[in-house]
Each structure stands twice: as structure tokens, then as C-alpha cells.
N, C-alpha and C positions, 0 to 999 in steps of 0.2 A: 550144604549149609549143616550148621554143627543144630545137635538137641542140647538141651536142656532138660535135665532130668526133674521131679518135683521136689525132692531132697535138693541139691544144688540149687535153685531156685529158692527153697528157703535159706539155703546158709548166707545168698545173697542176701534177701528181706533182713536176714538179723544182723548182715554187715551196714545193711541199711538204719539200722534202729541203736548201731554202737554199739554193736556185741561180737567183738571182734577173735578174743578168745577162744581156741577151739575147744578148750574142757566148757565154757560157757555157753557155748554155740548147740554143742553136742547137751547139756541138762534143759537147754530149752527147747529144743529141739526131739526131748524125751528120744534119741540116738545114743551109740555108743559112741566113743570115741574113733573105732576104727570105722565104721561107718560115714561120719563125717571125715574125716583123713582121706575116706578112699572119695569119695563124691569132692571136695577139694582136691585132689590131686588133676580130676578131671575140669577142672574149672582155671588151676592152673595151666595146664597143654593150653586149651582154649583161650587165653590170654587175658580171665578176669580178677583173677587176683595174685597176691604174689604173700609169701608166708614167708614170716621171721619170728623162731622162738616163743612155739606155740602162737601166737597170732595171725589172721587173714588181715592182709592190707588188699583195697580194693585198686585196682590199676587205676590209674590217670588217664579214661580216654574218655572218649565225650559217649560212645554208646552205654559204656559201663555206669556213668556215671547219671544220662536218664535212667536206664533198667533197677537203678538203685535206688532211684526219685521214683520209680512207679513204684516197686514193691514193698517200698516202706510204707506209702501209702497206701496203695491198692493191696492188699494182700490177694482179691478173687483174681488177678490177672496170675497168679500161680499155678491154675488150672489150665486154661487153655494155652497157657505158654509151653506147657511143660511135653514133652516128648517132640513130635512133626509139629508144635505151633507154630513154633516161628516160620517155621519153613513156611507153612501156609498162606499165615497174614504175612509174610513179606512180600509172596504171589500175587497177594491182592493188594499193593500200596499201587495197584491199578485193576480196576474192575472185572472179573472176570467170569464165567459162568461154568456152570461147575464142572465140565467136559474140560473146558481150559485149564481150568484150575489144577483137573488129575492129571495131566500131560505135565504142565508146570512140573509141578511136584514130584511127578510118579509115585505117588500115592495111591491105591484104591480106594472104593467109594466108600466104604466105612470110615475109614481113617478117616476122609478129609469131612465127613458128617459128624464125624465127632469133637472135630474142632471148631466145624461151624456150630453146631447147636453149645460149645461152652461158650463159644463168643458171644454167639446172640442172648443168652443168660445175661448177661451184663452189660450188653446194648452194645459191645467192637464189634458186629457186625450186622448191617444192613441190608434188606435184599426189597431189591426194586429192575423190574423192566428184566428179570430172567438172572440178575448181575449178581453177583452180592460185592459190597462195598465195606472197608475201613471206616467207621463210622467218625471222622475228622475231626465233628463239628466238638464230639463229646468226651473223647480221646483224643487229643489232639499233639499231648505229650508220647504216646503208644506210636503215634504214624510217626513222630520227628526220631523215634528210639530206630523204631524198624529201617529208616531210610539211612541211620548214622549206620546201625549191626550192616547193615546191605552195604554199605562202602566199605568197610569192614571186611568184610566178607569175599567181597573181590578182588580185594589188594593182595592182605594177610595170610599168609600160611607156611608156619613152620619149615618144610618140606618141601618150599622153592626156591630160586632166588628176589628177593626186594623186588623187582624190573617185572615180573611174570605178568601175563593175565590171566587170573583163571576162570577157566569156562564148566568145568563141574568141576564136584570132590562129596567125596562123603568121610568117612572112616577109613574105607579101603582101597580108594584112589584118587588121584586129580590126574585133572587134566590143565592143560594148561601151556602157555606159549611165552617163552623168551628169546633174546638174539644168542647168547651166549651155545656153547656148545655141552651139553650136561651127557650126566652119565644116567637117561631115561631112556626111553623104550619112545622111537619116534611113533605120533599117530596123529590121525587125523588127514590134512591134505597132506603136509611132509610124509603120508606113506604111501599116498596115492602111483609113489614111481613104482612104488614096487608092484604095481598092479596094472603097468603101463599106461599111468596119466602122469607125464612128467610135469608140474607146475612152474612157477618160477614164484617162490615165497620173500615178502620181506624178512621173514621171520620162522624159526621151529616150534613146529607140535608137538607134546610132547606127556605122555604118561608119565606115571610111575604108579607104584612098582615097575622097575621094572619086567618088563615081561616078554616071551613070543607074543604078539597079537593076531587075530583070524580077520578075514574079510568084513564080517560083522561087528565087532568090533572096534575097529578101524573108522566102521561109515558110521558108524552112531556116534563117532565120536568127534567126524565131522557135521555131524547136525547137530550138535552140544556146542560149535566153534559159531557154524553158521549164524544160528537164533540167535545168537550174542550181539554179535557183526553184522549181519545181513550185508552184506556188501553182495551184490549182480557174480562176479567172477566168483564167487564163493560157490551161490546156487548154482550156478551154471556149473560147477566141480562135480558139485551132491548129485548133479540129476545125472552127467556123463559115467562117476562112479555106479549108477542107482542103475542107471541103460544097460552098462556093461556086466553086472553081476545079481540084475532084477533076483532070476531065480535061488540065488544065494542070499537076499533079503529080502525073503517073503516075511519073518517074523517083528520086523522092525516098524513099528509104530511112528507118525510124527507129522503134524500137519504140515511143513515144508515139503513132507511127500506127497501128502494130498494133492497141495497145491500142485509141486511136480507134475504127477498123473493128470491133472487136468488139464494143463499145457502141452503133457504129449496130445491130447485127446483134440487141440486145436484148441482152447478157448483162454483170454486174456485176462490176466492172476496180476491184479495193479500191486506195483514190485518187487512182480517178477521179468526174467527174461522172459521172451517170446520164444514161440518153437523154432522160428526160423534161428532166430543168436544160439541156442543149443546145436543146432543141426549144424550150424557154419563150424562150429568148435569141435563135436563131432564126428566130422567126415574127418579132421586132422588126428585121430584116435582111430581109424577107421570103426567108430561106434554106429553102431545101426539105430536110431530113435523107433522105439516102436509102440502101441498105445495094449494095455492090457485084453 
């Protein structure tokens, strides 16, 4: 999930107000042209604006149009939206408790609570029954913007082919699937064969930048994939890899793993395969399923 700085959001706010001249934006924000130019470069890379002859123009996309409307009318959104804010609020498109929110965003408690505090100051978030909710009634346009941005984020990235499914990304790496054969590192379920678990996949799972990946990194990537697709065959595959290399994966924490460990103990978890199903597949690869 992309991050927008306070300055980047302020530039978008100026565009919403009709101020498109780079020099005019710098004057309005009391910034140097160099500062505005640097922030503008990030907005260009992230698909929010175009630049031509000293002017910025917003890209004609639904998520950009909605954001401009919001910033033009409600500058108070700049503070909560900046930094890790958009990541937190997209995660809250479905209500979550603090632990689940931290897990999904992979942010620390202090970062999450900072954004919650900023959002609650303008009634963007409400708290009820131990969960945080976006205040859709009061901020319906924010709700719409976040859905549009989420859809854009999940399908578009200049580093990967247009038909790719994106499972995780930040500025340093991206995990995605594609039916094409690409010059990228095989990861997730596509890399399990390297470790004795050959799977028949209808697509290839990749990671960029291309590099040598270890067991833990490949396993984390398979959790990103399983979290998003959540297919029984993928959960079984995760369980097999985890059972085989548990000693190497002690640092990995994830709700899927918590539930797999419960299945290993004989519990039935809704939506998860039964222990007998996992053991049937484990026998094929000579993997022993043991309780912790």
C-alpha cells in the first residue's frame, strides 16, 4: 500500500482548488520549488498526477477524483491520511480489533493508535464492541475513495504485467502471480518444489526484485497469497510446508498459522481443512504432522 506524505497530500489539495502551476503551489504551501518537485515526482510514480510545462494535472481516475474532492472540501483529512494512514483505513473497510488491524497492516501498535487517534478526532472512525469501524454515514465519500484506491492497488503496479494479481507490495518488493514466464524469483507455492513439495499450479507466483529467497521468505509470501485467495488447497500446502520446516519458521507469526496449529491439535476450525485431510496429503510427501 502506497504512502502519501503530508506535502504530497497538500499538493493534491492545491490541485483540487485549481492551483496547478508548480511555482504557485510552492508559494501557497510555503515550500521551495525543489521540495514541491520532489514530492510531485512521487505522485507521478504513484499514478496521481501528470506533469507538463511547469504544471501538474490530476490523472483521470476514480480514486484520484474522489481524493481531490475530499481534500478540496476537507483539509482536515490530510493529517490522518498521511504516512501509514491509508493503509490503516483500507484495512478498516471491514471492522477489526486492534490485534487484527496490526496483523493486516503489519504496523506497530504505536503507529496504528496514532492514526486511530487522528481519525477519531474528526469522527472518521468509531469504536464499538471491541472493534474499530469507519464512520460510513458521516464520511461516505471517504468510504468510496478507499474502495476505489484498494481496487487500484490490487490490480496496478508498473513493476509487473497488467494481468498480474498482486498479493503484497511496498517500495522494496512486490509479490504477485502471472501466467507468463518472467525474469523474477519464483516464490510462495511456486517455490515449494525446491523444498520437496511439488504442487500443480495454474499460475506462477513471483517476487521482485529478483534474488535468492530462503525458506522463511518463501513461506511468508505463501501466507500473503493464502490470506488473499484463501483456498483449501493452499491452506493445506501452507500446513505441509510449516509441518516440514517448523524449526526454521519460528519467527513467522500469522493468524493462519495460529489456526493451523489448532487443527494439528485436533480442533475443527471453520473454513480450514480437517486434520485427516492434511495428513492424507502429508503422507504423499512423507511429512509427519506433530503437535507443538
